[in-house]
Backbone and ligand atoms as CSV (ligand in chain L), in Angstrom:
chain,resi,resn,atom,element,x,y,z
A,1,UNK,N,N,-50.469,28.884,-48.791
A,1,UNK,CA,C,-50.292,29.962,-47.822
A,1,UNK,C,C,-49.482,31.084,-48.471
A,2,UNK,N,N,-50.017,32.287,-48.476
A,2,UNK,CA,C,-49.287,33.414,-49.070
A,2,UNK,C,C,-48.287,33.957,-48.065
A,3,UNK,N,N,-47.084,34.177,-48.548
A,3,UNK,CA,C,-46.046,34.714,-47.660
A,3,UNK,C,C,-46.120,36.229,-47.635
A,4,UNK,N,N,-46.097,36.769,-46.438
A,4,UNK,CA,C,-46.010,38.227,-46.292
A,4,UNK,C,C,-44.587,38.651,-46.615
A,5,UNK,N,N,-44.408,39.740,-47.354
A,5,UNK,CA,C,-43.025,40.196,-47.576
A,5,UNK,C,C,-42.435,40.720,-46.280
A,6,UNK,N,N,-41.116,40.643,-46.123
A,6,UNK,CA,C,-40.514,41.196,-44.910
A,6,UNK,C,C,-40.657,42.716,-44.870
A,7,UNK,N,N,-40.473,43.277,-43.681
A,7,UNK,CA,C,-40.540,44.737,-43.541
A,7,UNK,C,C,-39.458,45.382,-44.387
A,8,UNK,N,N,-39.782,46.504,-45.011
A,8,UNK,CA,C,-38.775,47.183,-45.811
A,8,UNK,C,C,-39.336,48.453,-46.416
A,9,UNK,N,N,-38.646,48.942,-47.397
A,9,UNK,CA,C,-39.071,50.163,-48.080
A,9,UNK,C,C,-39.326,49.824,-49.534
A,10,UNK,N,N,-40.454,50.306,-50.024
A,10,UNK,CA,C,-40.711,50.041,-51.438
A,10,UNK,C,C,-41.110,51.314,-52.151
A,11,UNK,N,N,-40.765,51.329,-53.383
A,11,UNK,CA,C,-41.126,52.444,-54.241
A,11,UNK,C,C,-41.302,51.904,-55.632
A,12,UNK,N,N,-41.410,52.793,-56.577
A,12,UNK,CA,C,-41.640,52.323,-57.939
A,12,UNK,C,C,-40.410,51.591,-58.447
A,13,UNK,N,N,-40.547,50.306,-58.633
A,13,UNK,CA,C,-39.451,49.524,-59.214
A,13,UNK,C,C,-38.398,49.062,-58.225
A,14,UNK,N,N,-38.603,49.301,-56.931
A,14,UNK,CA,C,-37.608,48.768,-56.007
A,14,UNK,C,C,-38.245,48.372,-54.682
A,15,UNK,N,N,-37.548,47.487,-53.995
A,15,UNK,CA,C,-37.936,47.079,-52.647
A,15,UNK,C,C,-36.644,46.821,-51.886
A,16,UNK,N,N,-36.498,47.427,-50.736
A,16,UNK,CA,C,-35.264,47.255,-49.954
A,16,UNK,C,C,-35.603,46.715,-48.579
A,17,UNK,N,N,-34.817,45.763,-48.128
A,17,UNK,CA,C,-35.024,45.199,-46.798
A,17,UNK,C,C,-33.689,44.661,-46.289
A,18,UNK,N,N,-33.724,44.049,-45.096
A,18,UNK,CA,C,-32.482,43.495,-44.544
A,18,UNK,C,C,-32.231,42.100,-45.115
A,19,UNK,N,N,-30.966,41.772,-45.281
A,19,UNK,CA,C,-30.613,40.426,-45.760
A,19,UNK,C,C,-31.154,39.365,-44.803
A,20,UNK,N,N,-31.028,39.628,-43.494
A,20,UNK,CA,C,-31.485,38.613,-42.527
A,20,UNK,C,C,-32.988,38.381,-42.625
A,21,UNK,N,N,-33.753,39.421,-43.011
A,21,UNK,CA,C,-35.206,39.241,-43.156
A,21,UNK,C,C,-35.531,38.334,-44.339
A,22,UNK,N,N,-34.776,38.509,-45.427
A,22,UNK,CA,C,-35.018,37.682,-46.612
A,22,UNK,C,C,-34.639,36.230,-46.319
A,23,UNK,N,N,-33.502,36.058,-45.651
A,23,UNK,CA,C,-33.067,34.698,-45.317
A,23,UNK,C,C,-34.058,34.064,-44.341
A,24,UNK,N,N,-34.514,34.846,-43.367
A,24,UNK,CA,C,-35.502,34.333,-42.407
A,24,UNK,C,C,-36.769,33.876,-43.105
A,25,UNK,N,N,-37.231,34.661,-44.072
A,25,UNK,CA,C,-38.449,34.303,-44.795
A,25,UNK,C,C,-38.231,33.022,-45.612
A,26,UNK,N,N,-37.062,32.917,-46.246
A,26,UNK,CA,C,-36.774,31.721,-47.056
A,26,UNK,C,C,-36.718,30.480,-46.167
A,27,UNK,N,N,-36.070,30.626,-45.005
A,27,UNK,CA,C,-35.991,29.472,-44.093
A,27,UNK,C,C,-37.364,29.090,-43.580
A,28,UNK,N,N,-38.156,30.108,-43.273
A,28,UNK,CA,C,-39.491,29.862,-42.694
A,28,UNK,C,C,-40.346,28.987,-43.608
A,29,UNK,N,N,-40.257,29.220,-44.903
A,29,UNK,CA,C,-41.139,28.498,-45.826
A,29,UNK,C,C,-40.447,27.355,-46.560
A,30,UNK,N,N,-39.316,26.907,-46.027
A,30,UNK,CA,C,-38.667,25.760,-46.685
A,30,UNK,C,C,-38.096,24.802,-45.643
A,31,UNK,N,N,-38.809,24.630,-44.542
A,31,UNK,CA,C,-38.339,23.692,-43.515
A,31,UNK,C,C,-38.450,22.262,-44.039
A,32,UNK,N,N,-37.380,21.516,-43.850
A,32,UNK,CA,C,-37.399,20.111,-44.242
A,32,UNK,C,C,-37.373,19.260,-42.979
A,33,UNK,N,N,-38.498,18.632,-42.653
A,33,UNK,CA,C,-38.544,17.870,-41.402
A,33,UNK,C,C,-37.886,16.501,-41.506
A,34,UNK,N,N,-37.273,16.118,-40.401
A,34,UNK,CA,C,-36.815,14.730,-40.257
A,34,UNK,C,C,-37.675,14.108,-39.158
A,35,UNK,N,N,-38.623,13.248,-39.528
A,35,UNK,CA,C,-39.451,12.634,-38.493
A,35,UNK,C,C,-38.707,11.494,-37.805
A,36,UNK,N,N,-38.406,11.688,-36.537
A,36,UNK,CA,C,-37.777,10.630,-35.732
A,36,UNK,C,C,-38.904,10.045,-34.893
A,37,UNK,N,N,-39.630,9.128,-35.513
A,37,UNK,CA,C,-40.877,8.650,-34.902
A,37,UNK,C,C,-40.677,7.247,-34.356
A,38,UNK,N,N,-40.970,7.073,-33.086
A,38,UNK,CA,C,-40.751,5.769,-32.471
A,38,UNK,C,C,-42.041,5.112,-32.002
A,39,UNK,N,N,-43.081,5.875,-31.808
A,39,UNK,CA,C,-44.330,5.260,-31.322
A,39,UNK,C,C,-45.536,6.107,-31.675
A,40,UNK,N,N,-46.562,6.074,-30.835
A,40,UNK,CA,C,-47.886,6.586,-31.224
A,40,UNK,C,C,-47.883,8.020,-31.751
A,41,UNK,N,N,-47.063,8.906,-31.182
A,41,UNK,CA,C,-47.047,10.291,-31.666
A,41,UNK,C,C,-46.653,10.359,-33.141
A,42,UNK,N,N,-45.910,9.356,-33.606
A,42,UNK,CA,C,-45.543,9.310,-35.011
A,42,UNK,C,C,-46.765,9.189,-35.906
A,43,UNK,N,N,-47.781,8.492,-35.422
A,43,UNK,CA,C,-49.018,8.354,-36.207
A,43,UNK,C,C,-49.697,9.717,-36.352
A,44,UNK,N,N,-49.650,10.503,-35.272
A,44,UNK,CA,C,-50.232,11.851,-35.354
A,44,UNK,C,C,-49.453,12.700,-36.347
A,45,UNK,N,N,-48.127,12.524,-36.361
A,45,UNK,CA,C,-47.338,13.273,-37.346
A,45,UNK,C,C,-47.746,12.877,-38.761
A,46,UNK,N,N,-47.985,11.586,-38.971
A,46,UNK,CA,C,-48.414,11.143,-40.314
A,46,UNK,C,C,-49.706,11.837,-40.712
A,47,UNK,N,N,-50.589,12.042,-39.729
A,47,UNK,CA,C,-51.863,12.714,-40.023
A,47,UNK,C,C,-51.617,14.152,-40.500
A,48,UNK,N,N,-50.541,14.764,-39.976
A,48,UNK,CA,C,-50.239,16.151,-40.383
A,48,UNK,C,C,-49.942,16.220,-41.892
A,49,UNK,N,N,-49.422,15.092,-42.427
A,49,UNK,CA,C,-49.046,15.086,-43.845
A,49,UNK,C,C,-50.217,14.761,-44.763
A,50,UNK,N,N,-51.341,14.345,-44.195
A,50,UNK,CA,C,-52.439,13.928,-45.076
A,50,UNK,C,C,-53.168,15.151,-45.654
A,51,UNK,N,N,-54.050,14.921,-46.635
A,51,UNK,CA,C,-54.664,16.075,-47.303
A,51,UNK,C,C,-55.518,16.950,-46.379
A,52,UNK,N,N,-56.004,16.386,-45.269
A,52,UNK,CA,C,-56.846,17.198,-44.379
A,52,UNK,C,C,-56.030,18.319,-43.743
A,53,UNK,N,N,-54.844,17.983,-43.276
A,53,UNK,CA,C,-54.024,18.992,-42.576
A,53,UNK,C,C,-52.986,19.625,-43.504
A,54,UNK,N,N,-52.567,18.877,-44.524
A,54,UNK,CA,C,-51.836,19.445,-45.653
A,54,UNK,C,C,-50.593,20.244,-45.254
A,55,UNK,N,N,-49.580,19.531,-44.782
A,55,UNK,CA,C,-48.342,20.189,-44.363
A,55,UNK,C,C,-47.688,20.968,-45.500
A,56,UNK,N,N,-48.052,20.662,-46.739
A,56,UNK,CA,C,-47.461,21.374,-47.879
A,56,UNK,C,C,-47.707,22.875,-47.803
A,57,UNK,N,N,-48.787,23.253,-47.123
A,57,UNK,CA,C,-49.086,24.690,-46.999
A,57,UNK,C,C,-47.962,25.441,-46.308
A,58,UNK,N,N,-47.182,24.710,-45.524
A,58,UNK,CA,C,-46.110,25.357,-44.767
A,58,UNK,C,C,-44.756,25.207,-45.462
A,59,UNK,N,N,-44.772,24.658,-46.665
A,59,UNK,CA,C,-43.513,24.455,-47.390
A,59,UNK,C,C,-42.703,23.320,-46.811
A,60,UNK,N,N,-43.348,22.438,-46.051
A,60,UNK,CA,C,-42.588,21.395,-45.343
A,60,UNK,C,C,-43.037,19.989,-45.724
A,61,UNK,N,N,-43.543,19.846,-46.957
A,61,UNK,CA,C,-44.016,18.511,-47.315
A,61,UNK,C,C,-42.886,17.552,-47.644
A,62,UNK,N,N,-41.695,18.118,-47.833
A,62,UNK,CA,C,-40.579,17.269,-48.251
A,62,UNK,C,C,-39.893,16.702,-46.992
A,63,UNK,N,N,-40.331,15.503,-46.594
A,63,UNK,CA,C,-39.708,14.858,-45.438
A,63,UNK,C,C,-38.352,14.300,-45.836
A,64,UNK,N,N,-37.425,14.385,-44.896
A,64,UNK,CA,C,-36.097,13.859,-45.163
A,64,UNK,C,C,-35.777,12.771,-44.158
A,65,UNK,N,N,-35.262,11.670,-44.640
A,65,UNK,CA,C,-34.821,10.627,-43.722
A,65,UNK,C,C,-33.298,10.562,-43.694
A,66,UNK,N,N,-32.695,11.602,-44.237
A,66,UNK,CA,C,-31.250,11.773,-44.122
A,66,UNK,C,C,-31.011,13.039,-43.311
A,67,UNK,N,N,-30.272,12.960,-42.203
A,67,UNK,CA,C,-30.059,14.155,-41.378
A,67,UNK,C,C,-29.377,15.285,-42.135
A,68,UNK,N,N,-28.598,14.936,-43.142
A,68,UNK,CA,C,-27.837,15.983,-43.832
A,68,UNK,C,C,-28.707,16.802,-44.766
A,69,UNK,N,N,-29.899,16.341,-45.046
A,69,UNK,CA,C,-30.815,17.125,-45.878
A,69,UNK,C,C,-32.081,17.477,-45.100
A,70,UNK,N,N,-31.910,17.790,-43.818
A,70,UNK,CA,C,-33.066,18.164,-42.994
A,70,UNK,C,C,-32.652,19.285,-42.060
A,71,UNK,N,N,-33.606,20.134,-41.721
A,71,UNK,CA,C,-33.273,21.197,-40.765
A,71,UNK,C,C,-34.279,21.313,-39.626
A,72,UNK,N,N,-35.283,20.444,-39.596
A,72,UNK,CA,C,-36.235,20.477,-38.473
A,72,UNK,C,C,-36.437,19.037,-37.976
A,73,UNK,N,N,-35.816,18.757,-36.843
A,73,UNK,CA,C,-35.923,17.405,-36.269
A,73,UNK,C,C,-37.203,17.335,-35.440
A,74,UNK,N,N,-38.074,16.397,-35.810
A,74,UNK,CA,C,-39.329,16.233,-35.081
A,74,UNK,C,C,-39.284,14.893,-34.360
A,75,UNK,N,N,-39.124,14.947,-33.060
A,75,UNK,CA,C,-39.004,13.715,-32.287
A,75,UNK,C,C,-40.388,13.359,-31.759
A,76,UNK,N,N,-40.937,12.270,-32.319
A,76,UNK,CA,C,-42.329,11.897,-32.037
A,76,UNK,C,C,-42.321,10.529,-31.355
A,77,UNK,N,N,-42.449,10.506,-30.045
A,77,UNK,CA,C,-42.584,9.216,-29.376
A,77,UNK,C,C,-41.627,9.026,-28.225
A,78,UNK,N,N,-41.736,7.855,-27.639
A,78,UNK,CA,C,-40.915,7.507,-26.478
A,78,UNK,C,C,-39.479,7.259,-26.921
A,79,UNK,N,N,-38.527,7.832,-26.206
A,79,UNK,CA,C,-37.118,7.596,-26.523
A,79,UNK,C,C,-36.494,6.856,-25.339
A,80,UNK,N,N,-36.092,5.629,-25.607
A,80,UNK,CA,C,-35.442,4.868,-24.537
A,80,UNK,C,C,-34.015,5.368,-24.359
A,81,UNK,N,N,-33.439,5.084,-23.204
A,81,UNK,CA,C,-32.060,5.524,-22.969
A,81,UNK,C,C,-31.101,4.868,-23.958
A,82,UNK,N,N,-31.438,3.645,-24.378
A,82,UNK,CA,C,-30.589,2.966,-25.366
A,82,UNK,C,C,-30.600,3.700,-26.703
A,83,UNK,N,N,-31.744,4.296,-27.027
A,83,UNK,CA,C,-31.876,4.980,-28.313
A,83,UNK,C,C,-31.295,6.387,-28.271
A,84,UNK,N,N,-31.096,6.919,-27.061
A,84,UNK,CA,C,-30.599,8.285,-26.910
A,84,UNK,C,C,-29.371,8.605,-27.758
A,85,UNK,N,N,-28.315,7.775,-27.710
A,85,UNK,CA,C,-27.121,8.088,-28.520
A,85,UNK,C,C,-27.408,8.149,-30.019
A,86,UNK,N,N,-28.364,7.343,-30.477
A,86,UNK,CA,C,-28.714,7.361,-31.906
A,86,UNK,C,C,-29.363,8.706,-32.252
A,87,UNK,N,N,-30.292,9.142,-31.391
A,87,UNK,CA,C,-30.943,10.433,-31.612
A,87,UNK,C,C,-29.911,11.558,-31.617
A,88,UNK,N,N,-28.990,11.489,-30.693
A,88,UNK,CA,C,-27.952,12.531,-30.618
A,88,UNK,C,C,-27.081,12.533,-31.875
A,89,UNK,N,N,-26.778,11.351,-32.377
A,89,UNK,CA,C,-25.969,11.274,-33.598
A,89,UNK,C,C,-26.722,11.874,-34.786
A,90,UNK,N,N,-28.010,11.571,-34.869
A,90,UNK,CA,C,-28.821,12.142,-35.949
A,90,UNK,C,C,-28.798,13.672,-35.847
A,91,UNK,N,N,-28.973,14.187,-34.635
A,91,UNK,CA,C,-28.961,15.640,-34.431
A,91,UNK,C,C,-27.623,16.245,-34.864
A,92,UNK,N,N,-26.533,15.624,-34.448
A,92,UNK,CA,C,-25.218,16.212,-34.757
A,92,UNK,C,C,-24.910,16.120,-36.256
A,93,UNK,N,N,-25.526,15.179,-36.966
A,93,UNK,CA,C,-25.285,15.072,-38.403
A,93,UNK,C,C,-26.071,16.100,-39.207
A,94,UNK,N,N,-27.037,16.744,-38.581
A,94,UNK,CA,C,-27.806,17.772,-39.300
A,94,UNK,C,C,-26.960,19.048,-39.388
A,95,UNK,N,N,-27.041,19.684,-40.557
A,95,UNK,CA,C,-26.270,20.918,-40.749
A,95,UNK,C,C,-26.990,22.084,-40.072
A,96,UNK,N,N,-26.238,23.106,-39.713
A,96,UNK,CA,C,-26.818,24.340,-39.191
A,96,UNK,C,C,-27.373,25.166,-40.351
A,97,UNK,N,N,-28.415,25.950,-40.131
A,97,UNK,CA,C,-29.183,26.038,-38.896
A,97,UNK,C,C,-30.187,24.896,-38.812
A,98,UNK,N,N,-30.504,24.502,-37.579
A,98,UNK,CA,C,-31.445,23.396,-37.387
A,98,UNK,C,C,-32.295,23.685,-36.158
A,99,UNK,N,N,-33.486,23.113,-36.163
A,99,UNK,CA,C,-34.423,23.322,-35.065
A,99,UNK,C,C,-34.982,21.970,-34.642
A,100,UNK,N,N,-35.412,21.916,-33.386
A,100,UNK,CA,C,-35.901,20.638,-32.839
A,100,UNK,C,C,-37.275,20.844,-32.194
A,101,UNK,N,N,-38.193,19.953,-32.520
A,101,UNK,CA,C,-39.501,19.945,-31.856
A,101,UNK,C,C,-39.637,18.633,-31.086
A,102,UNK,N,N,-39.962,18.737,-29.806
A,102,UNK,CA,C,-40.322,17.549,-29.025
A,102,UNK,C,C,-41.831,17.399,-29.140
A,103,UNK,N,N,-42.242,16.387,-29.896
A,103,UNK,CA,C,-43.673,16.204,-30.162
A,103,UNK,C,C,-44.270,15.249,-29.126
A,104,UNK,N,N,-45.106,15.783,-28.268
A,104,UNK,CA,C,-45.820,14.949,-27.294
A,104,UNK,C,C,-45.104,14.807,-25.964
A,105,UNK,N,N,-45.843,14.249,-25.014
A,105,UNK,CA,C,-45.365,14.156,-23.635
A,105,UNK,C,C,-44.118,13.288,-23.511
A,106,UNK,N,N,-44.057,12.191,-24.252
A,106,UNK,CA,C,-42.902,11.289,-24.106
A,106,UNK,C,C,-41.611,11.966,-24.513
A,107,UNK,N,N,-41.618,12.602,-25.697
A,107,UNK,CA,C,-40.396,13.280,-26.152
A,107,UNK,C,C,-40.062,14.463,-25.247
A,108,UNK,N,N,-41.095,15.103,-24.701
A,108,UNK,CA,C,-40.859,16.301,-23.882
A,108,UNK,C,C,-40.373,15.961,-22.480
A,109,UNK,N,N,-40.918,14.872,-21.922
A,109,UNK,CA,C,-40.623,14.633,-20.499
A,109,UNK,C,C,-40.599,13.155,-20.104
A,110,UNK,N,N,-40.715,12.271,-21.055
A,110,UNK,CA,C,-40.828,10.854,-20.729
A,110,UNK,C,C,-42.285,10.407,-20.618
A,111,UNK,N,N,-43.186,11.390,-20.508
A,111,UNK,CA,C,-44.617,11.077,-20.459
A,111,UNK,C,C,-44.969,10.172,-19.295
A,112,UNK,N,N,-45.826,9.219,-19.583
A,112,UNK,CA,C,-46.264,8.316,-18.517
A,112,UNK,C,C,-45.192,7.295,-18.142
A,113,UNK,N,N,-44.117,7.249,-18.923
A,113,UNK,CA,C,-43.108,6.207,-18.700
A,113,UNK,C,C,-41.999,6.709,-17.778
A,114,UNK,N,N,-42.377,6.889,-16.520
A,114,UNK,CA,C,-41.401,7.330,-15.523
A,114,UNK,C,C,-40.678,6.090,-15.009
A,115,UNK,N,N,-39.787,5.593,-15.856
A,115,UNK,CA,C,-39.151,4.318,-15.568
A,115,UNK,C,C,-37.667,4.350,-15.927
A,116,UNK,N,N,-36.925,3.397,-15.437
A,116,UNK,CA,C,-35.464,3.422,-15.566
A,116,UNK,C,C,-34.976,3.400,-17.002
A,117,UNK,N,N,-35.794,2.853,-17.918
A,117,UNK,CA,C,-35.290,2.639,-19.280
A,117,UNK,C,C,-35.626,3.782,-20.235
A,118,UNK,N,N,-36.452,4.730,-19.791
A,118,UNK,CA,C,-36.931,5.767,-20.720
A,118,UNK,C,C,-36.288,7.113,-20.388
A,119,UNK,N,N,-35.824,7.777,-21.443
A,119,UNK,CA,C,-35.248,9.106,-21.289
A,119,UNK,C,C,-36.358,10.068,-20.852
A,120,UNK,N,N,-36.104,10.795,-19.799
A,120,UNK,CA,C,-37.148,11.685,-19.265
A,120,UNK,C,C,-37.097,13.046,-19.966
A,121,UNK,N,N,-37.241,12.994,-21.269
A,121,UNK,CA,C,-37.213,14.214,-22.084
A,121,UNK,C,C,-35.961,14.254,-22.937
A,122,UNK,N,N,-36.141,14.573,-24.232
A,122,UNK,CA,C,-34.975,14.581,-25.133
A,122,UNK,C,C,-34.041,15.754,-24.845
A,123,UNK,N,N,-34.536,16.749,-24.079
A,123,UNK,CA,C,-33.628,17.869,-23.752
A,123,UNK,C,C,-32.564,17.460,-22.743
A,124,UNK,N,N,-32.584,16.205,-22.334
A,124,UNK,CA,C,-31.464,15.684,-21.530
A,124,UNK,C,C,-30.234,15.462,-22.412
A,125,UNK,N,N,-30.454,15.304,-23.738
A,125,UNK,CA,C,-29.307,14.986,-24.605
A,125,UNK,C,C,-29.114,15.952,-25.783
A,126,UNK,N,N,-30.188,16.643,-26.187
A,126,UNK,CA,C,-30.035,17.630,-27.279
A,126,UNK,C,C,-30.887,18.860,-26.953
A,127,UNK,N,N,-30.511,20.029,-27.480
A,127,UNK,CA,C,-31.337,21.221,-27.229
A,127,UNK,C,C,-32.668,21.129,-27.971
A,128,UNK,N,N,-33.707,21.630,-27.334
A,128,UNK,CA,C,-35.054,21.603,-27.927
A,128,UNK,C,C,-35.551,23.038,-28.093
A,129,UNK,N,N,-36.133,23.332,-29.248
A,129,UNK,CA,C,-36.666,24.679,-29.494
A,129,UNK,C,C,-38.126,24.796,-29.111
A,130,UNK,N,N,-38.914,23.768,-29.414
A,130,UNK,CA,C,-40.364,23.849,-29.178
A,130,UNK,C,C,-40.851,22.535,-28.578
A,131,UNK,N,N,-41.669,22.649,-27.544
A,131,UNK,CA,C,-42.295,21.468,-26.931
A,131,UNK,C,C,-43.773,21.473,-27.290
A,132,UNK,N,N,-44.258,20.350,-27.816
A,132,UNK,CA,C,-45.688,20.229,-28.118
A,132,UNK,C,C,-46.308,19.320,-27.055
A,133,UNK,N,N,-47.235,19.838,-26.252
A,133,UNK,CA,C,-47.823,19.010,-25.208
A,133,UNK,C,C,-48.851,18.033,-25.767
A,134,UNK,N,N,-49.228,17.044,-24.948
A,134,UNK,CA,C,-50.305,16.134,-25.343
A,134,UNK,C,C,-49.843,14.696,-25.411
A,135,UNK,N,N,-50.796,13.790,-25.232
A,135,UNK,CA,C,-50.509,12.357,-25.257
A,135,UNK,C,C,-51.685,11.624,-25.898
A,136,UNK,N,N,-51.751,11.594,-27.220
A,136,UNK,CA,C,-50.867,12.287,-28.155
A,136,UNK,C,C,-51.380,13.702,-28.429
A,137,UNK,N,N,-50.516,14.570,-28.959
A,137,UNK,CA,C,-51.025,15.860,-29.420
A,137,UNK,C,C,-51.868,15.668,-30.673
A,138,UNK,N,N,-52.860,16.502,-30.831
A,138,UNK,CA,C,-53.626,16.456,-32.081
A,138,UNK,C,C,-52.786,17.048,-33.211
A,139,UNK,N,N,-53.098,16.706,-34.461
A,139,UNK,CA,C,-52.341,17.288,-35.578
A,139,UNK,C,C,-52.301,18.815,-35.536
A,140,UNK,N,N,-53.401,19.432,-35.084
A,140,UNK,CA,C,-53.405,20.909,-35.005
A,140,UNK,C,C,-52.325,21.399,-34.054
A,141,UNK,N,N,-52.084,20.650,-32.974
A,141,UNK,CA,C,-51.046,21.064,-32.026
A,141,UNK,C,C,-49.657,20.929,-32.647
A,142,UNK,N,N,-49.472,19.854,-33.429
A,142,UNK,CA,C,-48.170,19.680,-34.099
A,142,UNK,C,C,-47.951,20.825,-35.087
A,143,UNK,N,N,-49.008,21.177,-35.803
A,143,UNK,CA,C,-48.899,22.306,-36.744
A,143,UNK,C,C,-48.570,23.592,-35.987
A,144,UNK,N,N,-49.183,23.772,-34.821
A,144,UNK,CA,C,-48.861,24.953,-34.012
A,144,UNK,C,C,-47.368,24.954,-33.645
A,145,UNK,N,N,-46.839,23.762,-33.314
A,145,UNK,CA,C,-45.410,23.654,-32.999
A,145,UNK,C,C,-44.549,24.051,-34.197
A,146,UNK,N,N,-44.962,23.599,-35.394
A,146,UNK,CA,C,-44.222,23.968,-36.612
A,146,UNK,C,C,-44.271,25.483,-36.814
A,147,UNK,N,N,-45.447,26.065,-36.559
A,147,UNK,CA,C,-45.563,27.524,-36.734
A,147,UNK,C,C,-44.691,28.276,-35.726
A,148,UNK,N,N,-44.510,27.683,-34.542
A,148,UNK,CA,C,-43.607,28.308,-33.567
A,148,UNK,C,C,-42.168,28.263,-34.082
A,149,UNK,N,N,-41.804,27.140,-34.700
A,149,UNK,CA,C,-40.460,27.059,-35.290
A,149,UNK,C,C,-40.329,28.077,-36.422
A,150,UNK,N,N,-41.386,28.206,-37.225
A,150,UNK,CA,C,-41.339,29.202,-38.306
A,150,UNK,C,C,-41.081,30.602,-37.747
A,151,UNK,N,N,-41.730,30.898,-36.607
A,151,UNK,CA,C,-41.523,32.220,-35.998
A,151,UNK,C,C,-40.074,32.381,-35.545
A,152,UNK,N,N,-39.490,31.288,-35.039
A,152,UNK,CA,C,-38.086,31.357,-34.625
A,152,UNK,C,C,-37.174,31.602,-35.831
A,153,UNK,N,N,-37.436,30.863,-36.922
A,153,UNK,CA,C,-36.612,31.009,-38.137
A,153,UNK,C,C,-36.683,32.431,-38.661
A,154,UNK,N,N,-37.892,32.934,-38.698
A,154,UNK,CA,C,-38.124,34.252,-39.288
A,154,UNK,C,C,-37.384,35.347,-38.516
A,155,UNK,N,N,-37.376,35.202,-37.188
A,155,UNK,CA,C,-36.804,36.265,-36.375
A,155,UNK,C,C,-35.346,36.061,-36.011
A,156,UNK,N,N,-34.766,34.945,-36.468
A,156,UNK,CA,C,-33.403,34.649,-36.008
A,156,UNK,C,C,-32.346,35.438,-36.779
A,157,UNK,N,N,-31.420,36.005,-36.032
A,157,UNK,CA,C,-30.303,36.706,-36.677
A,157,UNK,C,C,-29.444,35.693,-37.424
A,158,UNK,N,N,-28.928,36.096,-38.581
A,158,UNK,CA,C,-28.089,35.153,-39.329
A,158,UNK,C,C,-26.763,34.919,-38.609
A,159,UNK,N,N,-26.500,35.724,-37.567
A,159,UNK,CA,C,-25.256,35.544,-36.799
A,159,UNK,C,C,-25.441,34.651,-35.589
A,160,UNK,N,N,-26.673,34.316,-35.254
A,160,UNK,CA,C,-26.916,33.615,-33.978
A,160,UNK,C,C,-26.070,32.354,-33.830
A,161,UNK,N,N,-25.962,31.591,-34.902
A,161,UNK,CA,C,-25.279,30.290,-34.792
A,161,UNK,C,C,-23.772,30.438,-34.560
A,162,UNK,N,N,-23.253,31.639,-34.810
A,162,UNK,CA,C,-21.821,31.858,-34.554
A,162,UNK,C,C,-21.582,32.511,-33.204
A,163,UNK,N,N,-22.639,32.797,-32.486
A,163,UNK,CA,C,-22.476,33.531,-31.229
A,163,UNK,C,C,-22.004,32.611,-30.102
A,164,UNK,N,N,-21.244,33.175,-29.140
A,164,UNK,CA,C,-20.733,32.346,-28.041
A,164,UNK,C,C,-21.849,31.679,-27.245
A,165,UNK,N,N,-22.994,32.359,-27.098
A,165,UNK,CA,C,-24.105,31.770,-26.326
A,165,UNK,C,C,-24.562,30.453,-26.958
A,166,UNK,N,N,-24.643,30.453,-28.291
A,166,UNK,CA,C,-25.095,29.240,-28.973
A,166,UNK,C,C,-24.049,28.129,-28.861
A,167,UNK,N,N,-22.781,28.531,-29.006
A,167,UNK,CA,C,-21.714,27.522,-28.884
A,167,UNK,C,C,-21.672,26.954,-27.472
A,168,UNK,N,N,-21.898,27.832,-26.488
A,168,UNK,CA,C,-21.928,27.358,-25.094
A,168,UNK,C,C,-23.073,26.381,-24.870
A,169,UNK,N,N,-24.217,26.682,-25.499
A,169,UNK,CA,C,-25.372,25.780,-25.373
A,169,UNK,C,C,-25.012,24.393,-25.899
A,170,UNK,N,N,-24.403,24.348,-27.083
A,170,UNK,CA,C,-24.031,23.041,-27.652
A,170,UNK,C,C,-22.988,22.342,-26.778
A,171,UNK,N,N,-22.046,23.130,-26.293
A,171,UNK,CA,C,-21.005,22.533,-25.444
A,171,UNK,C,C,-21.597,21.942,-24.178
A,172,UNK,N,N,-22.664,22.571,-23.654
A,172,UNK,CA,C,-23.285,22.044,-22.441
A,172,UNK,C,C,-23.891,20.651,-22.689
A,173,UNK,N,N,-24.124,20.334,-23.981
A,173,UNK,CA,C,-24.610,18.996,-24.335
A,173,UNK,C,C,-23.472,18.100,-24.839
A,174,UNK,N,N,-22.272,18.599,-24.747
A,174,UNK,CA,C,-21.133,17.806,-25.228
A,174,UNK,C,C,-21.081,17.726,-26.734
A,175,UNK,N,N,-21.657,18.752,-27.420
A,175,UNK,CA,C,-21.663,18.760,-28.893
A,175,UNK,C,C,-20.787,19.933,-29.335
A,176,UNK,N,N,-19.860,19.677,-30.259
A,176,UNK,CA,C,-19.091,20.806,-30.786
A,176,UNK,C,C,-18.772,20.601,-32.264
L,1,SF4,S1,S,-46.929,10.998,-25.677
L,1,SF4,FE1,FE,-48.577,9.456,-25.529
L,1,SF4,S2,S,-49.199,9.181,-27.667
L,1,SF4,FE2,FE,-47.161,10.145,-27.709
L,1,SF4,S3,S,-45.676,8.471,-27.833
L,1,SF4,FE3,FE,-45.992,8.948,-25.671
L,1,SF4,S4,S,-47.591,7.504,-24.990
L,1,SF4,FE4,FE,-47.664,7.595,-27.221
């Protein structure tokens, strides 16, 4: 995938743009996913990595199973209430900036498991940036979710994570 240069001014021998645009572009094409896969949606995520869908095109082929070396948490599958604290710990161990995708109905809302033991959406315990619908979503839908995160990265101010609104959001989840 060819990257479009950020908006700026160019002339013979020079190109000028905003620092935040360059950082946004770098983040957009170097997302490192952490697949938190617990059930069937995880299989769909695996399909995204195969040669047919080729996640490498998005600069995201390097999966991380360490939260400290990942910036895109992909929650694929049913999350029980017992597992909730583990997911939250993984999220808090990821360095800023970080983004979260709820992949599929279970991660987004509990899906068909409207029962006492299942978390009715991971946004009950951590902030979510993108929700991918479906049970399961097709790989194309997961890729669309990744592209939505890319759009967020590209357009995000480098100051956003220091802003009171963002800190308030984390505090509302008991994260600081
Ligand atoms: S959304 Fe459907 S496919 Fe995905 S984990 Fe839940 S039951 Fe399985």
